[in-house]
Backbone as JSON, one array per atom type, in Angstrom:
{
  "sequence": "MAEGKFLFEVTGVSKRYGSCTALEPTDLRIPGGKTTVLIGQSGSGKSTLLRLMLGLVQPDSGRVYFDGAELAPQNLLALRRRMGYGIQGGGLFPHLTASGNVSLMARYLRWPSERIELRLSELVELTQFPRDGLGRFPHELSGGQAQRVSLMRALMLGPEALLLDEPLGALDPVTRYELQADLKAVFEKLGKTVVLVTHDIGEAAFFGHLLVVLRQGRIIQQGTIEELVRAPADPFVTRFIRAQRNPLASVGPQAP",
  "N": [[-32.76, 45.01, -24.55], [-35.17, 45.3, -22.14], [-34.89, 45.03, -18.64], [-36.71, 42.67, -16.71], [-38.45, 41.88, -18.7], [-39.02, 39.08, -20.94], [-36.49, 37.56, -22.69], [-35.89, 35.21, -24.04], [-38.17, 32.7, -25.03], [-39.4, 29.52, -24.64], [-41.49, 27.13, -25.9], [-43.13, 24.2, -25.44], [-41.03, 22.67, -26.47], [-39.19, 19.97, -27.79], [-36.68, 17.31, -28.12], [-35.23, 14.64, -29.86], [-32.74, 12.14, -30.37], [-32.37, 9.8, -32.56], [-33.34, 6.9, -30.96], [-33.17, 8.01, -28.48], [-34.29, 10.22, -26.07], [-33.54, 13.45, -25.71], [-34.61, 15.79, -24.72], [-37.58, 16.33, -23.15], [-40.95, 17.57, -23.94], [-40.87, 20.95, -23.34], [-41.25, 23.98, -21.49], [-40.09, 27.27, -21.04], [-39.09, 30.43, -19.82], [-36.84, 33.06, -20.23], [-35.56, 35.59, -18.29], [-34.87, 39.02, -19.16], [-31.76, 40.75, -18.85], [-30.76, 39.32, -16.68], [-28.98, 36.59, -15.06], [-29.37, 33.35, -15.91], [-29.17, 30.0, -14.95], [-28.73, 26.85, -16.24], [-28.89, 23.75, -14.96], [-27.72, 20.49, -14.03], [-27.23, 16.9, -14.07], [-24.86, 15.14, -16.22], [-26.24, 14.45, -19.39], [-28.75, 15.38, -18.77], [-30.14, 17.16, -20.38], [-29.53, 19.81, -20.44], [-27.53, 21.12, -22.06], [-28.54, 20.53, -24.55], [-30.92, 22.01, -24.52], [-29.86, 24.59, -24.41], [-28.63, 24.73, -26.91], [-30.8, 24.52, -28.58], [-32.02, 26.95, -28.01], [-30.21, 28.65, -29.17], [-30.52, 27.99, -31.8], [-28.88, 26.16, -32.97], [-29.49, 23.53, -33.2], [-32.49, 21.99, -34.38], [-35.82, 21.92, -33.05], [-37.86, 19.0, -32.42], [-40.47, 19.29, -31.84], [-42.58, 22.06, -30.88], [-41.67, 25.56, -30.18], [-39.19, 28.14, -30.38], [-38.55, 31.35, -29.19], [-36.98, 34.52, -29.68], [-36.63, 37.53, -28.29], [-39.31, 38.0, -28.95], [-39.44, 37.12, -31.59], [-39.86, 34.27, -33.62], [-37.49, 31.7, -33.84], [-36.54, 30.79, -36.99], [-35.91, 29.38, -40.25], [-35.67, 31.52, -42.07], [-34.89, 33.76, -40.61], [-32.86, 33.04, -38.94], [-30.01, 33.34, -38.99], [-29.75, 36.14, -38.75], [-30.87, 36.54, -36.2], [-29.18, 35.01, -34.63], [-26.85, 36.44, -34.71], [-27.31, 38.33, -32.83], [-26.78, 37.11, -30.53], [-24.34, 35.92, -28.26], [-21.94, 33.24, -28.05], [-20.37, 30.8, -26.17], [-18.16, 28.06, -25.37], [-17.1, 25.14, -23.5], [-13.6, 25.05, -22.87], [-13.15, 26.96, -24.73], [-13.17, 26.64, -27.59], [-11.6, 27.62, -29.7], [-10.25, 28.56, -32.92], [-7.47, 26.87, -34.08], [-5.67, 27.78, -35.99], [-5.77, 30.48, -36.07], [-4.83, 33.61, -34.61], [-5.28, 34.97, -31.28], [-6.44, 37.5, -31.59], [-7.44, 37.18, -34.21], [-9.31, 35.15, -33.85], [-11.16, 36.45, -32.14], [-12.08, 38.57, -33.73], [-13.21, 37.41, -35.97], [-15.94, 37.16, -36.92], [-16.63, 39.85, -37.17], [-14.9, 40.7, -39.19], [-15.86, 39.09, -41.22], [-18.33, 40.29, -41.57], [-17.49, 42.6, -42.62], [-16.62, 44.81, -41.1], [-15.13, 48.04, -40.66], [-11.56, 48.41, -40.32], [-10.7, 50.19, -38.33], [-12.92, 50.23, -36.59], [-12.92, 47.6, -35.71], [-10.48, 47.47, -34.34], [-10.95, 49.31, -32.29], [-13.03, 48.04, -30.89], [-11.75, 45.7, -30.11], [-9.9, 46.82, -28.3], [-11.66, 47.72, -26.33], [-12.73, 45.28, -25.4], [-10.43, 43.92, -24.5], [-9.81, 45.45, -22.26], [-12.15, 45.09, -20.79], [-12.24, 42.34, -20.22], [-9.82, 41.91, -19.01], [-7.64, 40.88, -20.41], [-4.37, 40.25, -21.48], [-2.88, 42.7, -23.53], [-0.7, 42.18, -25.2], [-1.12, 39.54, -25.72], [-2.8, 39.19, -27.83], [-1.67, 38.56, -30.24], [-0.97, 35.92, -30.06], [-1.22, 32.36, -30.66], [-3.8, 29.88, -30.05], [-2.56, 27.57, -28.79], [-0.58, 28.76, -27.46], [-1.61, 30.03, -25.34], [-2.72, 30.19, -21.91], [-5.12, 28.15, -20.1], [-7.01, 29.8, -18.83], [-6.6, 32.22, -20.22], [-7.36, 31.46, -22.8], [-10.07, 31.03, -22.37], [-10.92, 33.62, -21.84], [-10.44, 34.81, -24.3], [-12.34, 33.41, -25.75], [-14.65, 34.42, -24.55], [-14.42, 37.17, -25.3], [-14.69, 36.89, -28.03], [-17.36, 36.01, -28.1], [-18.59, 38.33, -27.31], [-17.96, 40.2, -29.24], [-19.65, 41.31, -31.29], [-21.35, 42.8, -29.9], [-23.62, 41.5, -28.54], [-27.06, 40.88, -27.48], [-27.58, 38.86, -25.76], [-25.82, 36.39, -23.88], [-24.79, 33.08, -24.3], [-23.58, 30.43, -22.65], [-21.84, 27.47, -22.52], [-20.88, 25.32, -20.15], [-18.52, 27.03, -19.56], [-16.32, 27.11, -17.87], [-15.52, 24.62, -17.37], [-13.25, 23.11, -18.19], [-11.08, 24.03, -16.77], [-8.44, 24.29, -14.35], [-8.82, 24.1, -10.71], [-7.91, 26.5, -9.36], [-7.56, 28.44, -11.37], [-10.13, 28.39, -12.36], [-11.61, 29.37, -10.16], [-10.64, 31.98, -9.99], [-11.38, 33.02, -12.5], [-14.13, 32.82, -12.39], [-14.9, 34.94, -10.66], [-14.05, 37.14, -12.19], [-15.69, 36.8, -14.49], [-18.27, 37.13, -13.41], [-18.1, 39.79, -12.67], [-17.94, 40.95, -15.17], [-20.44, 40.21, -16.27], [-22.13, 41.69, -14.52], [-21.35, 44.29, -15.03], [-22.0, 44.65, -17.72], [-24.68, 44.07, -17.81], [-26.19, 42.26, -19.31], [-28.41, 39.75, -20.72], [-27.82, 36.51, -19.64], [-27.34, 33.1, -20.25], [-26.33, 30.27, -18.76], [-24.71, 27.14, -18.72], [-24.08, 24.56, -16.45], [-22.75, 21.94, -14.35], [-22.16, 22.26, -11.78], [-23.18, 23.01, -8.65], [-22.39, 24.92, -6.85], [-21.17, 26.83, -8.47], [-23.35, 27.53, -10.01], [-24.95, 28.75, -8.03], [-23.36, 30.92, -7.42], [-23.3, 32.49, -9.79], [-26.0, 32.67, -10.66], [-29.18, 34.35, -10.99], [-31.48, 33.05, -11.41], [-32.09, 29.61, -11.14], [-32.31, 26.71, -13.05], [-33.27, 23.5, -12.81], [-32.58, 20.49, -14.33], [-33.53, 17.16, -15.19], [-33.14, 14.05, -16.66], [-34.08, 15.04, -19.14], [-36.13, 16.76, -18.44], [-37.48, 19.71, -16.93], [-37.33, 20.11, -13.52], [-37.38, 21.87, -11.43], [-37.47, 25.4, -10.82], [-35.94, 28.4, -9.62], [-34.47, 30.49, -7.03], [-31.26, 29.86, -5.45], [-31.62, 29.72, -2.73], [-34.33, 29.02, -2.61], [-34.29, 26.5, -3.81], [-32.78, 25.06, -1.98], [-34.27, 25.29, 0.46], [-36.89, 24.67, -0.18], [-37.22, 22.19, -1.84], [-38.55, 20.9, -4.86], [-38.52, 18.3, -5.59], [-37.2, 15.16, -4.5], [-34.79, 14.64, -5.79], [-33.55, 17.07, -6.2], [-32.62, 17.84, -3.67], [-30.81, 15.73, -3.19], [-29.0, 16.22, -5.27], [-27.98, 18.69, -4.57], [-26.82, 18.16, -2.07], [-24.87, 16.37, -2.75], [-22.78, 17.88, -3.6], [-20.57, 20.69, -2.89], [-21.41, 23.04, -0.23], [-23.8, 25.14, -1.48], [-24.77, 27.57, -0.56], [-22.67, 28.88, 0.53], [-21.68, 30.59, -1.33], [-23.39, 32.64, -1.4], [-23.71, 33.94, 0.99], [-23.97, 33.88, 4.65], [-26.3, 32.0, 5.14], [-27.03, 29.43, 5.47], [-29.16, 26.75, 6.45]],
  "CA": [[-33.86, 44.32, -23.89], [-35.4, 45.86, -20.82], [-34.91, 44.09, -17.51], [-38.07, 42.38, -16.29], [-39.08, 41.18, -19.81], [-38.45, 37.75, -21.23], [-35.75, 37.62, -23.94], [-36.13, 33.87, -24.69], [-39.36, 31.96, -24.62], [-39.4, 28.17, -25.21], [-42.81, 26.59, -25.67], [-43.37, 22.81, -25.91], [-39.88, 22.24, -27.31], [-38.6, 18.64, -27.47], [-35.63, 16.89, -29.03], [-34.77, 13.26, -29.81], [-31.62, 11.72, -31.27], [-32.67, 8.39, -32.72], [-34.26, 6.37, -29.93], [-32.85, 8.68, -27.23], [-34.96, 11.49, -25.85], [-32.64, 14.41, -25.03], [-35.41, 16.84, -24.03], [-39.03, 16.16, -23.2], [-41.64, 18.86, -24.19], [-40.39, 21.9, -22.31], [-41.56, 25.38, -21.51], [-39.15, 28.03, -20.24], [-38.88, 31.83, -20.17], [-35.6, 33.58, -19.71], [-35.73, 37.04, -18.03], [-33.84, 39.87, -19.68], [-30.9, 41.42, -17.91], [-30.42, 38.45, -15.54], [-28.22, 35.37, -15.35], [-30.14, 32.12, -15.72], [-28.22, 28.87, -15.02], [-29.28, 25.53, -16.49], [-28.0, 22.87, -14.14], [-28.14, 19.11, -13.91], [-26.23, 15.9, -14.36], [-24.63, 14.83, -17.65], [-27.36, 13.81, -20.0], [-30.07, 15.88, -18.28], [-30.78, 17.91, -21.39], [-29.29, 21.26, -20.3], [-26.81, 21.65, -23.23], [-29.5, 20.47, -25.69], [-31.85, 23.15, -24.39], [-29.09, 25.8, -24.8], [-28.39, 24.72, -28.36], [-32.08, 24.84, -29.17], [-32.26, 28.37, -27.86], [-29.31, 29.28, -30.16], [-30.84, 27.6, -33.15], [-27.82, 25.29, -33.52], [-30.22, 22.35, -33.54], [-33.9, 22.28, -34.59], [-36.66, 21.1, -32.2], [-38.78, 18.05, -33.05], [-41.76, 19.93, -31.63], [-42.5, 23.29, -30.11], [-41.11, 26.76, -30.79], [-38.27, 28.97, -29.61], [-38.66, 32.78, -29.54], [-35.96, 35.39, -29.17], [-37.12, 38.93, -28.32], [-40.55, 38.01, -29.6], [-39.39, 36.56, -32.96], [-39.62, 32.84, -33.62], [-36.31, 31.19, -34.63], [-36.95, 30.12, -38.2], [-34.81, 29.42, -41.27], [-35.51, 32.82, -42.78], [-34.3, 34.85, -39.77], [-32.0, 32.4, -37.94], [-28.67, 33.95, -38.97], [-29.87, 37.49, -38.18], [-31.11, 36.47, -34.74], [-27.99, 34.46, -33.93], [-25.85, 37.51, -34.57], [-27.65, 39.11, -31.67], [-26.45, 36.26, -29.41], [-22.96, 35.46, -28.16], [-21.93, 31.8, -27.68], [-19.08, 30.3, -25.7], [-18.21, 26.68, -24.97], [-15.99, 24.63, -22.67], [-12.3, 25.02, -23.49], [-13.01, 28.13, -25.63], [-13.52, 26.34, -28.95], [-10.88, 28.54, -30.58], [-9.66, 28.06, -34.14], [-6.05, 26.81, -33.79], [-4.85, 28.43, -37.0], [-5.97, 31.92, -35.93], [-4.39, 34.23, -33.38], [-6.36, 35.42, -30.37], [-7.09, 38.62, -32.3], [-8.14, 36.63, -35.35], [-10.47, 34.45, -33.31], [-12.11, 37.43, -31.65], [-12.61, 39.48, -34.78], [-13.58, 36.66, -37.13], [-17.27, 37.51, -37.43], [-16.61, 41.28, -37.56], [-14.27, 40.77, -40.47], [-16.79, 38.47, -42.19], [-19.34, 41.28, -41.81], [-16.81, 43.7, -43.25], [-16.43, 45.98, -40.27], [-13.9, 48.71, -40.9], [-10.41, 48.01, -39.44], [-10.73, 51.05, -37.16], [-13.99, 49.8, -35.71], [-12.51, 46.35, -35.1], [-9.44, 47.76, -33.33], [-11.59, 49.98, -31.15], [-13.79, 47.04, -30.16], [-10.77, 44.84, -29.47], [-9.37, 47.53, -27.11], [-12.72, 47.69, -25.28], [-12.85, 43.91, -24.86], [-9.26, 43.6, -23.71], [-9.98, 46.11, -20.96], [-13.3, 44.51, -20.05], [-11.93, 40.98, -19.77], [-8.51, 41.91, -18.4], [-6.8, 40.04, -21.22], [-3.16, 41.04, -21.81], [-2.91, 43.21, -24.9], [0.31, 41.51, -26.0], [-1.56, 38.18, -25.99], [-3.69, 39.13, -28.97], [-0.97, 37.98, -31.38], [-0.61, 34.51, -29.79], [-2.15, 31.34, -31.11], [-4.43, 29.19, -28.91], [-1.69, 26.69, -28.05], [0.37, 29.62, -26.67], [-2.41, 30.62, -24.26], [-3.14, 29.37, -20.79], [-6.55, 27.83, -20.1], [-7.78, 30.99, -18.47], [-6.51, 33.19, -21.29], [-8.17, 30.95, -23.91], [-11.48, 31.27, -22.06], [-11.14, 35.07, -22.01], [-10.55, 35.03, -25.77], [-13.71, 32.9, -26.16], [-15.62, 35.44, -24.09], [-14.3, 38.36, -26.17], [-15.34, 36.51, -29.33], [-18.82, 36.01, -27.89], [-19.04, 39.7, -27.06], [-17.47, 41.09, -30.26], [-20.66, 41.98, -32.06], [-22.27, 43.51, -28.97], [-24.89, 40.76, -28.52], [-28.02, 41.16, -26.41], [-27.59, 37.72, -24.87], [-24.66, 35.47, -23.89], [-25.15, 31.69, -23.95], [-22.29, 29.83, -22.35], [-21.97, 26.04, -22.19], [-19.76, 24.9, -19.31], [-17.4, 27.8, -19.94], [-15.18, 26.96, -16.95], [-15.45, 23.18, -17.05], [-11.97, 22.51, -18.51], [-9.99, 24.72, -16.1], [-8.03, 23.8, -13.03], [-9.64, 24.77, -9.7], [-7.44, 27.84, -9.01], [-7.92, 29.31, -12.53], [-11.64, 28.45, -12.43], [-12.08, 30.25, -9.1], [-10.27, 33.37, -10.34], [-12.2, 33.43, -13.67], [-15.51, 33.0, -11.91], [-15.05, 36.32, -10.13], [-13.93, 38.04, -13.34], [-16.86, 36.64, -15.31], [-19.4, 37.71, -12.72], [-17.94, 41.25, -12.77], [-18.3, 41.31, -16.56], [-21.92, 40.11, -16.37], [-22.75, 42.77, -13.8], [-21.0, 45.56, -15.69], [-22.7, 44.75, -19.0], [-26.13, 43.94, -17.57], [-26.8, 41.49, -20.39], [-29.07, 38.47, -20.45], [-26.83, 35.4, -19.71], [-27.76, 31.75, -19.99], [-25.1, 29.51, -18.52], [-24.87, 25.73, -18.42], [-23.05, 23.98, -15.6], [-23.22, 20.81, -13.49], [-21.63, 22.58, -10.48], [-24.23, 23.76, -7.96], [-21.74, 26.1, -6.21], [-20.99, 27.8, -9.54], [-24.73, 27.99, -10.31], [-25.36, 29.69, -6.96], [-22.5, 32.13, -7.52], [-23.67, 33.29, -10.95], [-27.39, 32.67, -11.12], [-30.34, 34.94, -10.42], [-32.52, 32.0, -11.55], [-31.54, 28.33, -11.43], [-33.28, 25.79, -13.68], [-32.73, 22.17, -12.61], [-33.07, 19.47, -15.31], [-33.22, 15.72, -14.92], [-33.68, 13.14, -17.68], [-34.78, 15.78, -20.22], [-37.26, 17.54, -17.93], [-37.21, 20.72, -15.88], [-38.03, 19.68, -12.3], [-37.61, 23.02, -10.55], [-36.87, 26.69, -11.11], [-35.94, 29.3, -8.49], [-33.19, 30.93, -6.5], [-30.59, 28.78, -4.75], [-32.27, 29.6, -1.46], [-35.58, 28.32, -2.78], [-34.01, 25.11, -4.11], [-32.31, 24.44, -0.74], [-35.26, 25.31, 1.53], [-38.18, 24.14, -0.62], [-37.03, 21.43, -3.04], [-39.77, 20.36, -5.47], [-38.32, 16.88, -5.9], [-36.1, 14.66, -3.75], [-33.52, 14.68, -6.55], [-32.94, 18.42, -6.05], [-31.87, 17.76, -2.41], [-29.67, 14.85, -3.37], [-28.06, 16.86, -6.17], [-27.29, 19.75, -3.83], [-26.03, 17.58, -0.99], [-23.72, 15.65, -3.32], [-21.73, 18.82, -3.94], [-20.23, 21.58, -1.77], [-22.55, 23.84, 0.25], [-23.98, 26.19, -2.45], [-25.07, 28.84, 0.07], [-21.4, 29.54, 0.87], [-21.4, 31.62, -2.33], [-24.4, 33.76, -1.34], [-23.83, 34.52, 2.31], [-24.07, 32.92, 5.75], [-27.7, 31.78, 5.43], [-27.37, 28.02, 5.45], [-30.0, 26.29, 7.61]],
  "C": [[-34.02, 44.79, -22.46], [-35.49, 44.77, -19.76], [-36.35, 43.91, -17.08], [-38.89, 41.77, -17.42], [-38.41, 39.85, -20.06], [-37.78, 37.85, -22.62], [-35.94, 36.31, -24.76], [-37.42, 33.28, -24.13], [-39.38, 30.62, -25.41], [-40.79, 27.54, -24.87], [-42.97, 25.18, -26.31], [-42.26, 22.21, -26.72], [-39.38, 20.89, -26.83], [-37.52, 18.27, -28.49], [-35.26, 15.42, -28.77], [-33.58, 13.06, -30.74], [-31.81, 10.19, -31.42], [-33.69, 7.95, -31.7], [-34.11, 7.08, -28.57], [-33.55, 10.04, -27.16], [-34.04, 12.39, -25.05], [-33.41, 15.42, -24.24], [-36.85, 16.5, -24.25], [-39.68, 17.52, -23.53], [-41.46, 19.81, -23.05], [-40.84, 23.3, -22.54], [-40.6, 26.18, -20.58], [-39.11, 29.43, -20.76], [-37.68, 32.36, -19.47], [-35.71, 35.09, -19.5], [-34.59, 37.84, -18.61], [-33.07, 40.58, -18.58], [-30.47, 40.63, -16.67], [-29.54, 37.33, -15.99], [-29.05, 34.16, -14.98], [-29.17, 30.94, -15.92], [-29.05, 27.58, -15.22], [-28.33, 24.51, -15.86], [-28.58, 21.46, -14.04], [-26.98, 18.19, -14.22], [-25.95, 15.82, -15.89], [-25.8, 14.07, -18.2], [-28.75, 14.3, -19.56], [-30.81, 16.68, -19.29], [-30.43, 19.41, -21.37], [-28.55, 21.84, -21.52], [-27.72, 21.57, -24.47], [-30.42, 21.65, -25.68], [-31.13, 24.42, -24.82], [-28.94, 25.87, -26.31], [-29.69, 24.97, -29.12], [-32.4, 26.33, -29.11], [-31.36, 29.19, -28.86], [-29.72, 28.99, -31.59], [-29.81, 26.7, -33.79], [-28.44, 23.92, -33.88], [-31.74, 22.73, -33.63], [-34.76, 21.35, -33.67], [-37.5, 20.14, -33.01], [-40.2, 18.53, -32.87], [-41.54, 21.22, -30.85], [-41.79, 24.44, -30.87], [-40.2, 27.48, -29.85], [-38.38, 30.43, -30.11], [-37.53, 33.57, -28.89], [-36.45, 36.84, -29.35], [-38.42, 39.0, -29.14], [-40.62, 37.41, -30.99], [-39.09, 35.08, -32.87], [-38.36, 32.55, -34.42], [-36.8, 30.35, -35.76], [-35.86, 30.25, -39.24], [-34.58, 30.78, -41.9], [-34.88, 33.94, -41.92], [-33.25, 34.31, -38.83], [-30.65, 33.1, -37.86], [-28.71, 35.36, -38.35], [-30.04, 37.47, -36.7], [-29.87, 35.97, -34.0], [-26.9, 35.49, -33.79], [-26.13, 38.45, -33.4], [-27.39, 38.31, -30.38], [-24.96, 35.98, -29.43], [-22.88, 34.07, -27.61], [-20.51, 31.44, -27.29], [-19.2, 28.87, -25.17], [-16.99, 26.33, -24.08], [-14.7, 24.55, -23.48], [-12.11, 26.17, -24.47], [-13.43, 27.85, -27.04], [-12.85, 27.25, -29.95], [-10.33, 27.84, -31.8], [-8.13, 28.04, -34.01], [-5.16, 27.57, -34.8], [-4.97, 29.94, -36.99], [-5.36, 32.41, -34.62], [-5.59, 34.54, -32.48], [-7.16, 36.54, -31.01], [-7.96, 38.11, -33.47], [-9.41, 35.88, -34.94], [-11.56, 35.45, -32.89], [-12.84, 38.18, -32.76], [-13.14, 38.77, -36.0], [-14.91, 37.1, -37.74], [-17.34, 38.97, -37.88], [-15.96, 41.46, -38.93], [-15.17, 40.19, -41.58], [-17.9, 39.49, -42.55], [-18.78, 42.58, -42.37], [-16.83, 45.0, -42.4], [-15.17, 46.68, -40.7], [-12.79, 48.4, -39.88], [-10.42, 48.9, -38.17], [-11.76, 50.68, -36.11], [-13.59, 48.53, -34.97], [-11.47, 46.61, -34.04], [-10.01, 48.41, -32.13], [-12.33, 48.96, -30.26], [-12.86, 46.08, -29.46], [-10.21, 45.52, -28.2], [-10.39, 47.52, -26.0], [-12.83, 46.35, -24.62], [-11.65, 43.49, -24.06], [-9.38, 44.22, -22.31], [-11.03, 45.45, -20.13], [-12.95, 43.18, -19.44], [-10.59, 40.85, -19.07], [-7.54, 40.92, -19.11], [-5.54, 40.87, -21.59], [-3.1, 41.43, -23.28], [-1.88, 42.49, -25.78], [-0.03, 40.05, -26.29], [-2.4, 38.07, -27.26], [-3.0, 38.48, -30.23], [-0.58, 36.52, -31.18], [-1.68, 33.59, -30.37], [-2.69, 30.58, -29.9], [-3.49, 28.28, -28.12], [-0.68, 27.45, -27.23], [-0.35, 30.3, -25.5], [-2.62, 29.67, -23.1], [-4.65, 29.06, -20.91], [-7.43, 29.02, -19.8], [-7.77, 32.06, -19.54], [-7.38, 32.76, -22.5], [-9.66, 31.19, -23.65], [-11.85, 32.76, -22.16], [-11.28, 35.44, -23.49], [-11.95, 34.56, -26.26], [-14.81, 33.88, -25.72], [-15.61, 36.69, -24.95], [-14.93, 38.07, -27.52], [-16.81, 36.54, -29.22], [-19.38, 37.39, -27.83], [-18.76, 40.64, -28.24], [-18.51, 41.92, -30.98], [-21.64, 42.74, -31.18], [-23.61, 42.83, -28.85], [-25.79, 41.19, -27.36], [-28.04, 40.07, -25.36], [-26.28, 36.95, -25.05], [-25.12, 34.08, -23.48], [-23.84, 30.91, -23.84], [-22.46, 28.38, -21.83], [-20.73, 25.52, -21.51], [-18.49, 25.68, -19.6], [-16.14, 27.59, -19.07], [-14.84, 25.5, -16.66], [-14.06, 22.55, -17.27], [-10.81, 23.09, -17.72], [-9.67, 24.07, -14.75], [-8.73, 24.62, -11.95], [-9.22, 26.21, -9.41], [-7.88, 28.84, -10.17], [-9.42, 29.46, -12.62], [-12.18, 29.4, -11.37], [-11.83, 31.7, -9.48], [-11.19, 33.91, -11.53], [-13.64, 33.59, -13.33], [-15.78, 34.44, -11.48], [-15.0, 37.35, -11.28], [-15.2, 38.0, -14.23], [-18.11, 37.32, -14.72], [-19.35, 39.25, -12.81], [-18.28, 41.69, -14.18], [-19.8, 41.29, -16.75], [-22.58, 41.31, -15.74], [-22.52, 44.13, -14.5], [-21.82, 45.75, -16.96], [-24.23, 44.72, -18.83], [-26.85, 43.17, -18.67], [-27.58, 40.28, -19.87], [-28.05, 37.35, -20.62], [-27.61, 34.13, -19.41], [-26.53, 30.87, -19.92], [-25.43, 28.09, -18.15], [-23.75, 25.3, -17.51], [-23.66, 22.76, -14.86], [-22.81, 21.07, -12.02], [-22.63, 23.5, -9.75], [-23.65, 25.02, -7.28], [-21.59, 27.2, -7.28], [-22.36, 28.39, -9.96], [-25.19, 29.04, -9.3], [-24.63, 31.0, -7.05], [-23.0, 33.05, -8.64], [-25.16, 33.6, -11.03], [-28.37, 33.51, -10.31], [-31.47, 33.91, -10.36], [-31.79, 30.71, -11.89], [-32.64, 27.41, -12.0], [-32.67, 24.41, -13.62], [-33.41, 21.2, -13.58], [-32.65, 18.11, -14.85], [-33.91, 14.91, -15.98], [-34.58, 13.88, -18.69], [-35.96, 16.6, -19.74], [-36.8, 18.62, -16.94], [-38.04, 20.28, -14.63], [-38.19, 20.8, -11.28], [-36.87, 24.27, -11.07], [-36.94, 27.55, -9.86], [-34.53, 29.76, -8.11], [-32.51, 29.75, -5.8], [-31.22, 28.61, -3.37], [-33.55, 28.79, -1.53], [-35.35, 26.81, -3.02], [-33.54, 24.38, -2.81], [-33.42, 24.29, 0.28], [-36.61, 24.69, 1.13], [-37.99, 23.32, -1.92], [-38.35, 20.82, -3.57], [-39.72, 18.87, -5.74], [-37.16, 16.39, -5.05], [-34.71, 14.7, -4.45], [-32.82, 15.97, -6.34], [-32.1, 18.38, -4.73], [-30.69, 16.9, -2.58], [-28.59, 15.5, -4.26], [-27.27, 17.94, -5.43], [-26.36, 19.15, -2.78], [-24.8, 16.81, -1.51], [-22.57, 16.55, -3.64], [-21.45, 19.69, -2.72], [-21.46, 22.42, -1.4], [-22.72, 25.08, -0.71], [-24.21, 27.54, -1.8], [-23.82, 29.56, 0.57], [-21.13, 30.68, -0.1], [-22.34, 32.8, -2.18], [-24.64, 34.29, 0.05], [-24.12, 33.46, 3.4], [-25.54, 32.64, 6.12], [-28.07, 30.3, 5.41], [-28.16, 27.61, 6.67], [-29.22, 25.43, 8.56]]
}
């Protein structure tokens, strides 16, 4: 996907669960080759929007497009194999080793063993995961190692997009800080389209080329962190930023 184009397009998409509206009718375009961060409080609709983009849940109205193709039952599996997905805590299968978790889909698709081993070696180097950790089970891994395994699994098939839902939310502050830097380096090296969900404005500023702020199932502003700080479209944006650490500390000494 060429940078400057839109890899995901969401048009008029909404989602309800019973009497609860998780997402009001929403339009959003995700630029290719960039990191877009969906940010907001718990219950704002950010994770629902991510899952709709993945096709994990179906919209009540509207349409989701990936690389120009609408997500539909007849092509959903094929399109989802072009996306990598990671969640908070890693979401690893406890009965599989790290290697087994990472290579699960490749084995399902009957990749040759040589191809799987080559890809594992590439991913171990990319994520700085210890090679001798591939034979360990999830309960034998640290939180940071488990998250690296989750990232390797998301990258195994060489997806065009990475969609990550609070990938660092379950980690202690020191591990989270260290993994942030490593993740950003991976994003920059690969140049892939990344959509990341977080409630942490500092983390959003560190990763994001574009920040999308949601509240009560609606997008209330999109822009860079500087634009959100200097020209908030809604008083909530200012309150949300001020309630957390100074987000501009992550992007240089430009705070007003």
